[in-house]
C-alpha positions in Angstrom: -23.9 54.6 -107.8 -27.4 52.7 -107.5 -27.7 52.9 -111.2 -24.3 51.6 -111.7 -25.0 48.6 -109.4 -28.2 47.7 -111.2 -26.7 47.6 -114.7 -23.1 46.2 -114.1 -23.0 44.3 -110.8 -26.4 42.7 -109.9 -26.7 41.3 -113.6 -23.3 39.8 -113.5 -23.4 36.0 -113.6 -20.2 35.8 -111.4 -21.8 38.0 -108.9 -24.9 36.0 -108.7 -23.1 32.7 -108.2 -20.3 33.7 -105.7 -21.3 36.8 -103.7 -22.9 36.0 -100.4 -22.7 39.4 -98.9 -22.6 42.9 -100.7 -22.9 46.0 -98.6 -22.4 49.5 -99.7 -22.2 52.8 -97.8 -21.9 55.6 -100.3 -18.9 54.5 -102.3 -17.4 52.1 -99.8 -18.2 48.5 -100.4 -17.8 45.3 -98.2 -18.2 42.0 -100.2 -17.8 38.4 -99.3 -16.7 36.3 -102.3 -16.9 32.5 -102.1 -15.6 31.8 -105.6 -12.0 31.3 -107.2 -9.6 34.2 -107.3 -9.5 34.3 -111.2 -13.4 34.9 -111.3 -13.0 37.7 -108.5 -10.3 39.2 -110.7 -12.5 39.1 -113.7 -15.5 40.4 -111.9 -13.4 43.5 -110.6 -12.1 44.2 -114.2 -15.6 44.2 -115.5 -16.9 46.7 -113.0 -13.9 48.9 -113.7 -14.6 48.9 -117.3 -12.3 47.2 -120.0 -9.7 49.8 -119.9 -9.3 49.6 -116.2 -10.6 53.1 -115.4 -13.9 54.6 -114.3 -15.3 57.5 -116.4 -16.4 60.4 -114.3 -19.1 62.8 -115.6 -21.1 65.6 -114.1 -24.9 64.7 -113.3 -27.6 67.4 -113.6 -31.1 66.7 -112.4 -34.1 67.3 -114.5 -35.3 69.9 -112.2 -32.1 71.9 -112.3 -32.6 75.7 -113.0 -29.9 78.2 -114.2 -29.0 80.0 -110.9 -25.6 81.3 -111.9 -24.8 84.7 -110.7 -26.1 87.3 -113.0 -23.4 89.5 -114.8 -25.4 92.6 -113.9 -25.2 91.9 -110.2 -23.7 94.3 -108.0 -20.9 92.0 -106.9 -17.1 92.7 -107.3 -16.0 92.9 -111.1 -13.3 90.2 -110.3 -15.9 87.8 -108.9 -18.0 88.2 -112.0 -15.3 87.9 -114.4 -13.7 84.9 -113.0 -16.6 83.0 -112.0 -16.7 81.3 -115.6 -13.0 80.3 -115.2 -13.7 78.5 -111.8 -16.6 76.6 -113.3 -14.7 75.6 -116.5 -11.7 74.3 -114.4 -14.1 72.4 -112.2 -15.6 70.7 -115.3 -12.0 70.0 -116.9 -10.9 68.3 -113.6 -14.1 66.2 -112.9 -15.0 64.9 -116.4 -12.6 62.4 -117.6 -13.9 61.6 -121.1 -12.6 64.3 -123.5 -15.7 64.1 -125.6 -18.2 64.5 -122.7 -15.7 67.2 -121.3 -16.3 69.5 -124.4 -20.2 68.9 -124.2 -20.2 69.8 -120.6 -18.0 72.9 -121.3 -20.5 74.1 -124.1 -23.4 73.5 -121.9 -21.8 75.6 -119.0 -20.9 78.3 -121.5 -24.6 78.4 -122.7 -25.8 78.9 -119.2 -23.4 81.7 -118.6 -24.5 83.4 -121.8 -28.2 83.2 -120.6 -27.2 85.0 -117.5 -25.7 87.9 -119.4 -22.0 87.0 -119.6 -20.3 88.4 -122.9 -19.1 85.7 -125.2 -15.6 87.5 -125.5 -15.1 86.8 -121.7 -16.3 83.2 -121.9 -14.1 82.4 -124.7 -11.1 83.9 -123.0 -11.7 81.8 -119.9 -11.9 78.5 -121.8 -8.2 77.5 -121.5 -6.9 74.0 -122.4 -7.0 71.4 -119.5 -3.3 70.8 -119.5 -2.8 74.5 -118.7 -4.9 74.3 -115.4 -2.8 74.7 -112.4 -3.6 73.1 -109.1 -1.3 75.1 -107.0 -2.1 78.4 -105.3 -0.5 81.6 -106.7 -1.3 83.6 -103.6 2.1 83.1 -102.0 3.0 85.7 -99.6 0.9 88.4 -100.9 -0.4 90.8 -98.2 -4.2 90.8 -98.1 -6.2 94.1 -97.9 -9.7 93.1 -96.5 -12.4 95.5 -96.4 -16.0 95.8 -97.2 -17.0 95.9 -100.9 -17.9 99.2 -102.6 -17.7 99.9 -106.3 -15.6 103.1 -105.6 -13.0 101.0 -103.7 -11.3 100.2 -107.1 -10.1 103.8 -107.2 -8.5 103.3 -103.8 -6.7 100.1 -105.1 -5.4 102.0 -108.1 -3.9 104.6 -105.7 -2.3 102.0 -103.5 -0.8 100.2 -106.6 0.4 103.5 -107.7 2.5 104.1 -104.6 3.2 100.6 -103.6 6.8 101.1 -104.8 7.4 103.5 -101.8 6.9 100.5 -99.4 8.8 98.2 -101.7 12.0 100.4 -101.7 11.7 101.5 -98.1 11.6 98.1 -96.7 13.4 95.7 -98.8 13.7 93.1 -96.2 9.9 92.6 -95.7 9.0 90.1 -98.5 5.3 91.1 -98.3 6.1 94.4 -99.6 8.1 93.0 -102.5 4.9 91.7 -104.2 1.7 93.4 -104.9 -1.1 93.5 -102.3 -4.1 91.2 -102.7 -7.4 92.9 -102.3 -10.1 91.0 -100.4 -13.7 92.0 -100.2 -16.1 91.4 -97.2 -19.7 91.4 -98.1 -21.4 94.7 -96.8 -24.6 95.0 -95.1 -27.4 94.5 -97.6 -31.0 95.1 -97.5 -32.0 91.7 -96.1 -29.5 92.4 -93.2 -31.4 95.5 -92.3 -34.9 94.1 -92.8 -34.5 90.6 -91.2 -33.0 89.7 -87.8 -32.5 86.2 -87.2 -31.4 86.6 -83.6 -34.2 88.5 -81.7 -32.1 89.1 -78.6 -30.0 87.6 -75.9 -31.6 85.4 -73.2 -28.6 85.8 -70.6 -28.7 89.3 -69.5 -32.1 90.7 -70.7 -35.4 89.0 -70.8 -36.6 87.5 -74.0 -37.2 90.1 -76.6 -40.4 90.2 -78.4 -39.8 92.9 -80.8 -37.1 93.8 -83.3 -36.1 97.2 -82.1 -33.0 97.7 -79.7 -34.6 97.7 -76.0 -34.1 100.9 -73.9 -32.9 101.2 -70.5 -35.8 101.5 -68.0 -39.2 100.0 -66.9 -42.0 99.6 -69.5 -45.5 97.9 -69.6 -45.6 94.5 -71.3 -48.8 95.8 -73.0 -50.7 92.5 -72.6 -51.4 92.1 -68.9 -53.6 93.7 -66.2 -50.9 95.3 -64.4 -49.6 97.5 -67.2 -51.5 100.5 -66.0 -49.7 100.6 -62.7 -46.1 100.5 -64.3 -44.4 103.8 -64.3 -42.5 104.2 -67.4 -38.9 105.8 -67.2 -35.3 105.3 -67.0 -35.1 106.0 -63.3 -37.3 106.4 -60.3 -37.0 108.9 -57.4 -36.8 108.4 -53.7 -39.9 109.5 -52.0 -38.1 111.4 -49.2 -34.7 112.8 -50.7 -35.9 113.2 -54.3 -32.7 111.3 -55.5 -33.0 109.9 -58.9 -32.0 106.3 -59.0 -31.0 104.8 -62.5 -32.3 101.8 -63.7 -29.6 99.5 -65.3 -31.7 97.2 -67.5 -34.7 96.8 -69.6 -37.7 95.5 -67.4 -41.4 95.0 -68.0 -44.3 93.4 -66.0 -42.9 90.0 -67.0 -39.4 90.5 -65.7 -38.4 88.0 -63.1 -35.6 87.9 -60.3 -36.3 91.7 -59.6 -37.5 93.6 -56.5 -40.8 95.4 -57.3 -41.3 98.7 -55.6 -45.2 99.6 -54.9 -45.8 103.2 -54.7 -48.6 104.5 -52.7 -50.9 107.4 -54.1 -49.5 109.5 -51.3 -46.1 109.2 -52.7 -44.3 106.7 -50.4 -42.8 103.6 -51.6 
């Protein structure tokens, strides 16, 4: 937008003669024009170009890198196969100039080829712009949501094979009259197993300083002078009756709002 203003707005003679205030926030403009109405209409026509429309194109920064999903990635097959279609549709909807649209489509197809996508698949996904539908085709299809696994396609095949049983047994349920829609949920990956963003709750337990799940009982904090006096364990025993009393939380030398029991060497508390 700043480039457009510098080349088409600020250099205009009518703008320099009649505009007293010009304020822009993203693509909203507030302007005070002190010239005749004919000059304002002429200026408005100039900034909208001679045909009365603005040409829309995709801008790619010079530092941009090809970060499209690799075709060899362990993602669902449908995701990898229909990703080019979604990107081609996006370009067809945004780029208004037919010549530039073909250039952007060729550039995007080349990026997909660099990421290992077969040309047969890319040519199949390049459909004419007039055939692009803007309405959803999901309708009333029943979603089958589960975590992704490569062998789940076998389960989908078996469900489709016997889906007719539901369709004929329950003809009044419209969801059973059309095939189900498989939906994948991302499973636990290596990053989830190695990295934990939440290091623990501060409501019920004290601040957790390690990644492992805390155990129930009392333990030394390992960095104070009282750690040697802490008796480790999940319970402590009454000095007279010998009854074991279960500890219901995770406590260390740094725990607050607790009652400390000092045990004498003779065994009394």
